[in-house]
Backbone as CSV, one residue per row, in Angstrom:
resi,resn,N_x,N_y,N_z,CA_x,CA_y,CA_z,C_x,C_y,C_z
1,UNK,8.887,8.919,-12.362,8.234,7.888,-11.575,7.011,8.486,-10.889
2,UNK,5.916,7.768,-10.935,4.688,8.183,-10.277,4.430,7.224,-9.118
3,UNK,4.592,7.728,-7.912,4.489,6.882,-6.725,3.093,6.284,-6.599
4,UNK,2.073,7.062,-6.877,0.699,6.541,-6.781,0.512,5.354,-7.719
5,UNK,0.934,5.504,-8.966,0.793,4.414,-9.930,1.623,3.199,-9.528
6,UNK,2.816,3.428,-8.995,3.644,2.312,-8.535,2.978,1.572,-7.372
7,UNK,2.368,2.323,-6.463,1.656,1.698,-5.338,0.455,0.900,-5.839
8,UNK,-0.264,1.437,-6.800,-1.406,0.728,-7.376,-0.940,-0.554,-8.054
9,UNK,0.166,-0.482,-8.759,0.707,-1.677,-9.416,1.043,-2.760,-8.391
10,UNK,1.659,-2.367,-7.292,1.992,-3.328,-6.231,0.705,-3.903,-5.634
11,UNK,-0.249,-3.054,-5.359,-1.515,-3.505,-4.773,-2.290,-4.425,-5.713
12,UNK,-2.131,-4.222,-7.018,-2.868,-5.057,-7.977,-2.456,-6.524,-7.892
13,UNK,-1.253,-6.789,-7.423,-0.810,-8.159,-7.241,-1.192,-8.740,-5.894
14,UNK,-1.710,-7.888,-5.020,-2.031,-8.306,-3.655,-3.541,-8.385,-3.432
15,UNK,-4.263,-7.420,-3.955,-5.719,-7.374,-3.792,-6.349,-8.130,-4.959
16,UNK,-6.617,-9.400,-4.759,-6.988,-10.285,-5.860,-8.493,-10.543,-5.988
17,UNK,-9.274,-10.176,-4.996,-10.721,-10.381,-5.066,-11.336,-9.340,-6.008
18,UNK,-12.390,-9.721,-6.707,-13.068,-8.807,-7.628,-13.476,-7.518,-6.919
19,UNK,-13.112,-6.397,-7.518,-13.526,-5.095,-7.027,-12.679,-4.491,-5.918
20,UNK,-11.780,-5.277,-5.330,-10.985,-4.749,-4.205,-10.067,-3.609,-4.622
21,UNK,-9.310,-3.825,-5.684,-8.369,-2.786,-6.116,-9.133,-1.516,-6.489
22,UNK,-10.216,-1.659,-7.224,-11.014,-0.500,-7.620,-11.540,0.246,-6.400
23,UNK,-11.992,-0.488,-5.393,-12.503,0.150,-4.172,-11.407,0.933,-3.468
24,UNK,-10.212,0.374,-3.382,-9.093,1.047,-2.724,-8.654,2.275,-3.527
25,UNK,-8.574,2.138,-4.841,-8.189,3.265,-5.695,-9.200,4.405,-5.565
26,UNK,-10.457,4.058,-5.340,-11.511,5.072,-5.196,-11.654,5.594,-3.774
27,UNK,-10.683,5.286,-2.899,-10.661,5.864,-1.563,-11.047,4.931,-0.439
28,UNK,-11.365,3.697,-0.762,-11.741,2.739,0.279,-10.550,2.338,1.138
29,UNK,-10.822,1.855,2.349,-9.743,1.459,3.265,-9.084,0.141,2.853
30,UNK,-7.772,0.084,3.008,-7.028,-1.136,2.688,-7.359,-2.272,3.646
31,UNK,-7.424,-1.977,4.926,-7.580,-3.027,5.930,-8.919,-3.755,5.853
32,UNK,-9.902,-3.184,5.206,-11.212,-3.834,5.185,-11.415,-4.755,3.983
33,UNK,-10.436,-4.851,3.098,-10.582,-5.746,1.949,-10.410,-7.192,2.391
34,UNK,-11.103,-8.095,1.714,-11.067,-9.520,2.080,-9.673,-10.117,1.925
35,UNK,-8.905,-9.630,0.974,-7.567,-10.182,0.721,-6.513,-9.675,1.691
36,UNK,-6.831,-8.634,2.458,-5.825,-7.993,3.297,-5.762,-8.656,4.660
37,UNK,-4.757,-9.500,4.841,-4.522,-10.157,6.124,-3.060,-9.941,6.509
38,UNK,-2.590,-10.606,7.554,-1.226,-10.370,8.043,-0.168,-10.763,7.009
39,UNK,-0.388,-11.835,6.276,0.572,-12.239,5.246,0.583,-11.230,4.101
40,UNK,-0.582,-10.739,3.742,-0.681,-9.712,2.711,0.066,-8.456,3.136
41,UNK,-0.078,-8.086,4.394,0.617,-6.912,4.912,2.129,-7.086,4.799
42,UNK,2.635,-8.240,5.167,4.074,-8.506,5.066,4.521,-8.425,3.607
43,UNK,3.760,-9.039,2.704,4.116,-8.991,1.283,4.098,-7.567,0.742
44,UNK,3.130,-6.780,1.172,3.053,-5.388,0.744,4.243,-4.591,1.259
45,UNK,4.585,-4.782,2.509,5.729,-4.073,3.090,7.011,-4.406,2.343
46,UNK,7.242,-5.686,2.108,8.455,-6.107,1.392,8.484,-5.516,-0.013
47,UNK,7.357,-5.555,-0.711,7.304,-5.003,-2.065,7.577,-3.501,-2.079
48,UNK,6.990,-2.783,-1.126,7.216,-1.334,-1.044,8.661,-1.013,-0.690
49,UNK,9.207,-1.730,0.286,10.599,-1.480,0.685,11.553,-1.760,-0.468
50,UNK,11.302,-2.803,-1.231,12.158,-3.124,-2.370,11.996,-2.113,-3.499
51,UNK,10.778,-1.757,-3.814,10.502,-0.831,-4.924,11.079,0.555,-4.661
52,UNK,10.925,1.029,-3.427,11.303,2.408,-3.121,12.579,2.528,-2.291
53,UNK,13.271,1.419,-2.062,14.542,1.414,-1.317,14.412,2.164,0.011
54,UNK,13.468,1.729,0.826,13.237,2.377,2.109,12.854,1.332,3.145
55,UNK,12.858,1.742,4.396,12.408,0.901,5.509,11.110,1.482,6.037
56,UNK,10.153,0.627,6.331,8.869,1.071,6.870,8.853,0.778,8.364
57,UNK,8.548,1.792,9.142,8.517,1.686,10.599,7.223,1.006,11.042
58,UNK,7.328,-0.074,11.787,6.153,-0.837,12.212,5.224,-0.033,13.124
59,UNK,5.726,0.983,13.771,4.885,1.819,14.637,3.842,2.600,13.842
60,UNK,4.096,2.763,12.552,3.221,3.580,11.713,2.258,2.773,10.852
61,UNK,2.212,1.459,11.011,1.430,0.603,10.114,-0.018,1.051,9.954
62,UNK,-0.699,1.293,11.060,-2.122,1.606,10.971,-2.370,2.885,10.182
63,UNK,-1.546,3.901,10.407,-1.747,5.157,9.686,-1.266,5.073,8.236
64,UNK,-0.232,4.288,7.981,0.308,4.162,6.623,-0.660,3.416,5.726
65,UNK,-1.196,2.311,6.225,-1.977,1.418,5.398,-3.477,1.620,5.538
66,UNK,-3.899,2.795,5.983,-5.320,3.077,6.105,-6.004,3.196,4.755
67,UNK,-5.313,3.806,3.804,-5.887,4.023,2.470,-4.746,4.167,1.470
68,UNK,-5.086,4.174,0.201,-4.083,4.402,-0.829,-3.455,5.779,-0.658
69,UNK,-4.267,6.779,-0.333,-3.750,8.132,-0.144,-2.730,8.223,0.971
70,UNK,-3.013,7.574,2.100,-2.060,7.618,3.218,-0.791,6.844,2.885
71,UNK,-0.929,5.775,2.124,0.239,5.000,1.695,1.124,5.828,0.770
72,UNK,0.517,6.476,-0.201,1.273,7.315,-1.143,1.950,8.465,-0.411
73,UNK,1.240,9.111,0.497,1.825,10.220,1.271,3.034,9.761,2.069
74,UNK,2.925,8.588,2.681,4.043,8.053,3.473,5.246,7.787,2.578
75,UNK,5.026,7.137,1.450,6.145,6.829,0.531,6.772,8.133,0.042
76,UNK,5.966,9.102,-0.300,6.507,10.396,-0.766,7.358,11.045,0.316
77,UNK,6.900,10.989,1.553,7.649,11.618,2.633,8.964,10.873,2.915
78,UNK,8.961,9.577,2.751,10.157,8.780,3.019,11.174,8.816,1.889
79,UNK,10.693,9.055,0.667,11.597,9.046,-0.484,11.958,10.446,-0.954
80,UNK,11.289,11.468,-0.412,11.570,12.845,-0.827,11.067,13.174,-2.211
81,UNK,10.061,12.454,-2.676,9.524,12.713,-4.023,8.173,13.356,-3.963
């Protein structure tokens, strides 16, 4: 299993505006995309928790969802992979 690729797959269903996914994959911030709002955040959290069988702490949202890299690092640390 490749956590980065799994995260990208999840994001591909959430970041629906042209160029958003590519921008995030290339290091752009998640929170600045047009598709990323509070409902998107909830959907992303649920998808990640289901995919990786983990709970995401709400205190860490800003640091977790800053970029794809920070998201992948968080999932790796929580899953031990």
